[in-house]
C-alpha positions in Angstrom: -6.9 18.0 11.8 -10.2 16.5 10.1 -10.1 12.9 10.1 -10.5 11.7 6.8 -9.0 8.2 6.4 -12.4 6.8 5.5 -13.6 9.4 2.9 -13.1 9.6 -0.8 -10.8 12.4 -2.4 -14.2 14.3 -3.6 -15.5 14.3 0.3 -12.4 15.7 1.4 -13.2 18.8 -1.0 -17.2 18.8 0.2 -15.4 19.0 3.8 -12.9 21.4 3.3 -15.8 23.8 1.6 -18.1 23.3 4.1 -15.9 24.1 7.2 -13.3 26.6 5.6 -15.2 28.1 2.5 -13.2 31.2 2.5 -9.7 29.9 3.3 -7.2 29.9 0.5 -6.8 26.4 -0.8 -4.0 27.2 -3.3 -1.8 30.2 -4.3 -0.7 29.3 -7.8 1.9 32.0 -9.1 -0.2 35.0 -8.1 -3.3 33.9 -8.3 -5.4 32.5 -5.1 -8.4 30.4 -5.2 -10.2 29.6 -2.0 -11.6 26.2 -1.0 -15.1 27.2 -2.2 -13.8 28.5 -5.6 -12.2 25.2 -6.1 -15.3 23.4 -5.0 -17.5 25.5 -7.4 -15.0 25.0 -10.5 -14.8 21.5 -10.1 -18.5 21.1 -9.9 -19.0 23.1 -13.2 -16.2 20.9 -14.9 -17.7 17.8 -13.7 -21.2 18.6 -14.9 -19.8 19.6 -18.3 -18.0 16.2 -18.4 -21.1 14.2 -17.7 -22.7 16.1 -20.5 -20.1 14.3 -22.7 -21.0 11.1 -21.6 -18.1 10.6 -19.2 -19.1 8.4 -16.1 -18.0 6.6 -13.4 -14.6 4.2 -14.1 -14.3 6.0 -17.5 -10.4 6.5 -18.0 -9.5 10.3 -18.5 -6.0 10.9 -19.7 -4.5 14.4 -18.4 -1.4 15.8 -20.2 -1.2 19.4 -18.7 1.9 21.5 -17.1 0.8 22.4 -13.3 -2.0 24.7 -13.4 -5.2 25.9 -11.7 -7.1 24.2 -14.4 -5.1 20.9 -13.6 -6.3 21.0 -10.3 -10.0 21.5 -11.2 -9.6 18.7 -13.4 -8.7 16.3 -10.8 -11.1 17.2 -8.5 -13.8 16.9 -11.2 -12.9 13.7 -12.3 -12.8 12.5 -8.3 -16.7 14.0 -8.3 -17.4 12.0 -11.2 -15.6 8.5 -10.1 -13.5 8.5 -13.4 -10.0 7.2 -13.4 -7.6 9.9 -13.7 -4.6 8.8 -16.0 -1.7 11.5 -15.6 0.5 11.6 -18.5 4.1 13.2 -18.3 4.7 16.2 -20.3 8.2 15.3 -20.8 6.9 12.2 -22.6 8.1 11.8 -26.3 4.9 11.0 -28.6 5.7 7.2 -28.6 5.3 7.2 -24.7 2.4 9.4 -24.7 0.5 6.7 -27.2 1.8 3.8 -25.2 0.2 5.0 -22.2 -3.1 6.2 -23.9 -3.3 2.9 -25.2 -2.7 0.8 -22.4 -5.0 2.8 -20.2 -7.9 2.6 -22.6 -8.2 5.9 -22.3 -11.4 7.6 -24.1 -10.9 11.2 -23.3 -8.0 13.1 -23.1 -7.6 16.9 -21.6 -4.0 18.5 -23.2 -2.0 21.6 -23.3 -2.2 22.7 -27.2 1.8 23.5 -27.2 4.4 23.3 -24.3 8.3 23.6 -25.1 9.0 22.0 -28.3 5.9 20.0 -28.3 2.9 20.8 -30.3 0.4 18.3 -28.7 -2.6 19.5 -31.1 -0.2 18.2 -33.9 0.9 15.3 -32.1 -2.5 14.0 -30.9 -4.9 14.7 -33.8 -2.6 14.2 -36.6 -0.1 12.0 -35.4 -1.4 9.6 -32.8 -5.1 9.8 -33.5 -5.5 6.8 -36.1 -3.5 4.5 -33.3 -5.7 5.5 -30.7 -9.5 4.6 -32.0 -10.7 4.3 -28.2 -10.6 8.1 -27.7 -13.8 10.0 -28.4 -13.2 13.2 -26.8 -9.9 15.6 -27.5 -10.3 18.7 -24.9 -7.5 21.1 -25.3 -6.7 24.1 -23.1 -5.0 27.1 -25.2 -5.8 28.9 -28.3 -8.4 28.1 -30.8 -9.1 24.5 -30.8 -7.9 22.5 -34.1 -10.7 20.8 -36.1 -11.6 17.4 -34.2 -11.1 19.0 -30.8 -13.2 21.0 -28.1 -12.0 23.9 -26.2 -11.3 23.7 -22.5 -13.5 26.8 -22.1 -16.5 24.9 -22.6 -16.0 22.8 -19.6 -16.3 26.3 -17.9 -20.0 27.0 -19.3 -22.8 27.4 -16.8 -24.4 24.1 -16.5 -28.1 24.0 -17.3 -28.7 21.0 -14.5 -27.2 21.8 -11.3 -24.2 19.0 -10.6 -26.2 18.3 -7.0 -29.5 17.4 -8.9 -27.9 14.9 -10.9 -28.3 11.1 -10.1 -24.6 9.3 -10.1 -23.3 6.4 -8.9 -22.0 6.5 -5.4 -18.1 6.3 -4.8 -16.7 4.1 -2.5 -13.5 4.4 -0.7 -12.2 1.1 -2.6 -13.2 2.6 -5.9 -10.2 3.4 -8.4 -9.3 7.2 -8.0 -5.7 7.3 -10.4 -4.0 4.9 -13.0 -0.6 6.5 -12.9 2.2 4.9 -14.4 5.4 3.6 -13.5 8.5 5.4 -14.6 9.7 2.3 -16.7 13.0 2.1 -16.0 12.9 -1.5 -16.2 10.6 -1.9 -19.3 7.5 -0.3 -20.4 5.6 1.5 -18.1 2.8 -0.3 -16.1 -0.5 1.0 -15.2 -0.9 1.1 -11.1 -4.3 1.2 -9.8 -4.3 3.6 -6.9 -7.7 3.6 -4.7 -9.3 6.8 -2.9 -8.9 5.1 0.5 -5.1 4.9 0.0 -4.5 8.3 -1.1 -6.8 9.7 1.5 -5.2 7.8 4.2 -1.7 8.1 3.5 -1.9 11.7 2.9 -3.9 12.0 6.4 -1.2 9.7 8.3 1.8 11.6 6.6 0.5 14.9 7.5 0.0 13.7 11.3 3.7 13.3 11.5 4.6 16.7 9.9 2.4 18.3 12.6 0.9 20.5 10.2 -1.6 23.6 11.7 -1.2 26.8 10.6 1.9 26.2 8.0 2.2 27.2 4.4 3.0 24.6 2.1 5.1 24.7 -0.9 5.0 22.2 -3.7 7.0 22.4 -7.2 6.6 18.7 -8.0 4.5 18.2 -11.3 0.9 17.1 -10.5 1.5 14.1 -13.0 4.1 12.7 -10.7 3.0 10.8 -7.3 4.8 13.3 -5.2 3.3 16.1 -6.7 -0.4 15.1 -5.9 0.6 13.5 -2.4 1.6 16.8 -1.6 -1.3 18.8 -2.5 -3.4 16.0 -0.4 -1.1 15.9 2.6 -2.0 20.1 2.5 -5.5 19.7 2.1 -6.3 17.0 4.8 -4.3 19.1 6.9 -6.5 22.3 6.2 -3.6 24.3 4.9 -2.8 26.5 2.2 -0.7 25.4 -0.7 1.6 27.7 -2.8 2.3 26.2 -6.2 4.4 27.4 -9.4 4.4 26.2 -12.7 7.9 25.1 -13.4 11.0 24.4 -11.5 13.4 27.3 -11.5 16.1 27.7 -8.4 15.8 31.6 -8.7 11.8 31.2 -8.4 12.3 29.0 -5.6 14.8 30.9 -3.8 12.3 34.1 -4.1 9.1 32.3 -3.1 10.6 30.8 0.2 12.2 33.7 0.8 9.1 36.2 0.3 6.0 34.3 0.8 6.0 33.1 4.3 6.6 29.5 3.3 6.9 27.2 6.5 6.9 23.9 4.8 8.6 22.6 1.6 8.3 19.3 -0.6 10.6 18.5 -2.9 13.0 16.1 -4.2 17.0 15.9 -3.8 18.2 16.6 -7.1 16.0 19.9 -7.2 17.9 20.7 -4.0 21.1 20.1 -5.3 20.5 22.8 -8.0 19.0 25.0 -5.3 22.1 24.9 -3.4 24.3 25.6 -6.0 23.0 29.0 -6.4 25.7 31.5 -5.3 23.1 33.6 -3.3 21.7 30.4 -1.7 22.1 31.5 2.5 20.3 30.9 5.2 18.9 34.5 5.6 16.5 33.3 2.8 14.9 30.5 5.0 14.2 32.4 8.0 10.4 31.3 7.9 11.0 27.9 6.6 10.8 25.4 9.7 10.3 21.9 7.7 11.7 20.3 4.7 10.4 17.3 3.2 12.7 15.5 0.6 11.7 12.2 -1.6 11.1 10.6 -4.7 14.8 9.6 -4.9 17.8 8.8 -2.6 18.8 11.8 -0.3 22.4 11.1 0.3 23.5 12.0 4.1 25.8 14.8 2.3 23.0 16.4 0.8 20.6 15.9 3.7 23.3 17.7 5.9 23.8 20.5 3.4 20.2 21.1 3.2 19.7 21.3 7.2 22.9 23.3 7.5 21.6 25.8 5.0 18.2 26.5 5.6 18.5 26.0 9.4 15.4 23.6 9.7 14.5 20.1 10.1 14.3 17.6 7.4 12.1 14.8 7.0 13.4 12.1 4.8 10.7 10.2 3.4 10.3 6.8 0.9 7.5 5.6 -1.2 6.9 4.0 -4.5 3.8 4.6 -6.7 2.6 0.9 -6.0 2.0 1.9 -2.1 0.4 5.5 -3.3 3.8 7.4 -2.9 4.7 7.3 0.8 5.6 4.3 3.0 8.0 5.5 5.6 9.2 8.9 7.1 11.7 10.1 9.7 9.9 12.0 12.6 10.4 15.5 13.5 11.8 14.4 16.9 14.4 12.0 15.3 18.0 13.0 16.5 19.9 14.3 13.4 21.7 11.3 12.6 18.6 9.5 12.0 17.0 12.1 9.7 20.3 12.5 7.6 21.0 8.9 7.2 17.4 7.0 7.0 14.2 7.1 5.4 12.8 6.5 8.9 10.2 4.1 9.9 6.5 3.3 8.3 3.7 5.4 8.5 0.6 3.9 10.4 -0.9 1.5 7.9 2.4 -0.1 6.7 4.8 -2.9 7.6 8.3 -3.6 6.6 10.6 -6.4 6.4 13.8 -7.3 4.3 14.3 -10.2 2.7 16.8 -12.4 1.0 16.7 -13.5 -2.9 14.2 -16.6 -1.7 12.0 -13.9 -0.1 13.0 -15.1 3.8 13.2 -12.5 6.1 16.9 -11.3 7.1 18.2 -10.5 10.6 18.4 -6.9 11.2 21.9 -5.5 9.7 21.8 -7.4 6.6 21.1 -5.9 3.2 18.4 -7.5 1.2 15.2 -6.5 -0.6 12.6 -4.3 1.1 9.1 -5.7 1.0 6.2 -3.6 2.2 2.4 -4.3 3.5 -0.4 -1.5 3.8 -2.0 0.7 1.3 -0.9 -1.2 -2.0 -2.4 -0.5 -5.5 -4.9 -3.0 -6.8 -2.4 -4.2 -9.0 -1.1 -3.3 -12.3 -3.8 -2.6 -15.1 -4.6 -5.2 -17.4 -1.2 -7.3 -16.2 -2.5 -9.8 -13.4 0.7 -11.6 -14.2 3.0 -8.9 -13.4 0.9 -7.9 -10.3 1.4 -11.5 -8.8 5.2 -11.4 -9.4 5.5 -8.4 -7.0 2.5 -9.1 -4.4 2.6 -12.8 -2.8 -0.4 -14.4 -1.2 0.0 -12.7 2.3 0.1 -9.1 1.0 3.8 -8.3 1.0 5.1 -6.2 -2.3 8.5 -6.9 -3.1 9.7 -3.3 -4.2 13.1 -4.0 -5.9 14.9 -1.8 -3.6 17.9 -2.8 -1.5 17.8 -1.7 2.3 18.8 -2.5 5.7 18.1 -1.5 9.2 19.9 1.4 10.5 22.1 0.6 13.6 18.9 1.1 15.9 17.1 -1.5 14.6 14.0 0.6 13.9 14.8 3.1 10.9 15.5 2.1 7.3 18.3 2.7 5.1 17.8 2.5 1.2 20.9 1.2 -0.3 19.9 1.4 -4.1 18.1 -0.7 -6.4 18.7 -4.5 -6.5 19.3 -4.2 -10.4 22.0 -1.0 -9.8 24.1 -3.6 -7.6 27.4 -4.2 -9.2 29.1 -7.6 -8.8 32.8 -6.5 -9.7 35.4 -9.1 -9.7 32.8 -11.2 -7.4 32.4 -8.5 -4.7 29.0 -6.9 -4.4 29.2 -3.3 -4.8 26.2 -0.7 -4.1 26.6 2.2 -6.2 25.2 4.4 -3.2 28.6 3.8 -0.9 30.5 5.2 -4.1 28.1 8.1 -4.6 28.2 9.2 -1.1 32.1 9.4 -1.1 32.2 10.9 -4.1 29.6 14.0 -3.1 31.8 14.8 -0.4 34.3 16.5 -2.8 34.3 20.4 -3.2 34.4 20.2 -6.7 31.3 17.7 -7.1 27.8 18.9 -7.7 26.5 15.4 -8.6 27.4 11.9 -9.4 25.8 8.5 -10.3 27.6 5.1 -10.5 26.9 2.1 -12.5 28.5 -1.1 -14.0 29.6 -1.3 -17.4 30.7 -4.5 -19.2 34.5 -5.8 -18.1 35.9 -8.7 -19.9 38.0 -9.4 -16.6 36.1 -8.2 -13.8 32.6 -9.2 -15.4 31.5 -5.5 -14.3 33.6 -2.4 -13.9 32.6 0.5 -11.8 31.7 3.7 -14.0 31.3 7.0 -12.1 29.3 9.8 -14.2 30.4 12.9 -12.8 29.0 16.6 -12.7 31.7 19.0 -11.8 30.6 22.3 -9.7 30.7 25.2 -12.3 33.9 27.0 -12.6 36.1 24.4 -11.5 38.9 22.3 -13.2 38.6 18.4 -12.0 40.0 15.3 -13.4 39.3 11.6 -13.3 42.7 10.9 -11.4 41.4 13.5 -8.5 38.0 11.4 -8.1 40.0 8.1 -8.0 42.3 9.6 -5.6 39.8 11.3 -3.3 38.2 7.7 -3.2 41.2 5.6 -2.1 41.5 5.2 1.4 37.9 6.6 2.3 36.3 3.3 0.7 37.6 -0.1 0.0 39.8 -0.7 -2.8 37.3 -2.8 -5.0 35.0 0.3 -4.6 37.2 2.7 -6.1 35.7 3.6 -9.7 37.3 2.0 -12.7 36.3 4.8 -14.8 35.2 8.4 -14.4 32.9 10.1 -16.8 32.6 14.0 -16.6 29.2 15.1 -17.7 27.3 18.2 -17.9 24.1 16.4 -17.0 22.5 13.4 -15.6 19.4 11.9 -17.5 16.7 11.9 -14.4 13.1 11.6 -14.3 10.3 13.8 -12.8 10.8 12.2 -9.4 14.5 13.1 -9.3 15.6 9.4 -9.9 18.5 9.2 -12.2 17.7 6.8 -15.3 20.9 4.5 -14.4 19.6 2.3 -17.7 20.7 5.0 -19.7 24.0 5.4 -18.2 24.6 2.2 -18.6 23.9 2.5 -22.5 26.3 5.6 -22.4 29.0 3.5 -20.7 28.9 1.6 -23.6 28.0 3.5 -26.6 29.3 7.1 -25.6 27.8 10.0 -24.0 25.5 12.2 -26.1 27.1 15.5 -27.2 24.6 17.5 -25.4 25.6 15.9 -22.2 29.4 15.9 -22.6 31.2 18.0 -20.4 33.4 20.6 -21.9 36.0 23.2 -20.7 34.3 26.5 -20.8 36.3 30.0 -20.8 35.7 30.2 -17.1 37.4 27.0 -16.3 40.0 27.6 -18.9 40.8 31.2 -17.4 40.9 29.5 -13.9 43.3 27.0 -14.7 45.5 29.7 -16.3 45.3 31.6 -12.9 46.0 28.7 -11.1 49.3 27.8 -12.8 50.5 31.3 -12.9 50.2 31.7 -9.0 51.6 28.0 -8.4 54.4 27.5 -11.5 55.0 24.4 -9.9 51.9 23.0 -11.2 
């Protein structure tokens, strides 16, 4: 493995193009691109962006689905030294406007249409009057509308070769990405991430994965921290990445089974859907050796199911965007109980501690807030007050995550978010304890627990449960299953059966939305309805056992 920790991201690609020119860098759907081709496309786009007046430290928003063009744009902007502002394709127009305004973006590169969204209409006719700072609207798709230019213009041959241009040098401490938090505790905040932090964490993470001749596979969107982290881990490890546009369990199983994939990066929520497929069997994973899960909490039950089904080693990882997306991970040689029950220990360059409400370190074994120090953000963009609130003078960042040391005193267990802890009748209840219990039910596909207002208890426990397809599940069954397995004050007071949970791209459940559902009611599209399959199953069950 090449040592990259002192390089900028553009230098990573320079090195790969020089040392592995004909090696496939990425296989996207059915198209293969070598490191030389990626390098050439990126330089061409970078040169044309320079001709548009885009320069170092300019902010360029990118609103694209997973695509080769997205990857080319990323590395082109790294070459220039501009800040990339990734924008989620799942955002509503007002969320897009807020990020474009907060980031001071002067250029946006976007897909013309995606799903129900017509971004040409949204940006040019809807948001443009509110975003006077944006000078360039660059659209990927059909003919551009008046006021925008075609992405094809970025691919035209350069009149002046990129290498002949006089550019400002790029330092490892320069900002590479202005990524935005998920916004579950308010409006999203812009996180300033440096070249050094991205390269170093990817390098050290790759070392722990012992990557050599593997073929990597990632399905996370590139606009999410996990998505680009996977790309960079693969690239600094000099291996080929296979990549697809959208998440579909059928497509995932096909790719893993037929494309020689050895290493798979994904999120726990996605694994829940993959494992639910009726033909998801161990034989499909013959060549898979390592599975990395991150982005949200992977329960011991799910971790065990992944290992048993794939028959390979699971690596459990933890990170937050403020720390470049990777802080701790389990090791390949950890015993199963550590891999399945913890998120491991810090990678090189990080240290952690667990503190009380006064930010004083707690004895090992006690639950408190996880604090981290190492490859941290430079701060929240245009929000010095919020930066000082989460990072102290000694460089410790307070994550808002509840954690404790595992019984070995070395590895870390995540217990949830501080704001998600429920105080029920004076008892502190951590939703993860209930969620792990309920997930062990054969009839349950997924669950999330929140607190809801209660006149007597202060807060009551509300469990939102997705039943497995084709089964009958009742509120009473869930409560009965929990009794005797967890303390009586942890048994859910209310069980809501739902067809889906509100989740972010990272796989994290939006518990703020669930708390609203608990008070205002579940929206129609998420309500669980008895379908014909379940009704027929009930009829057969009653016929077979008249006592029911």
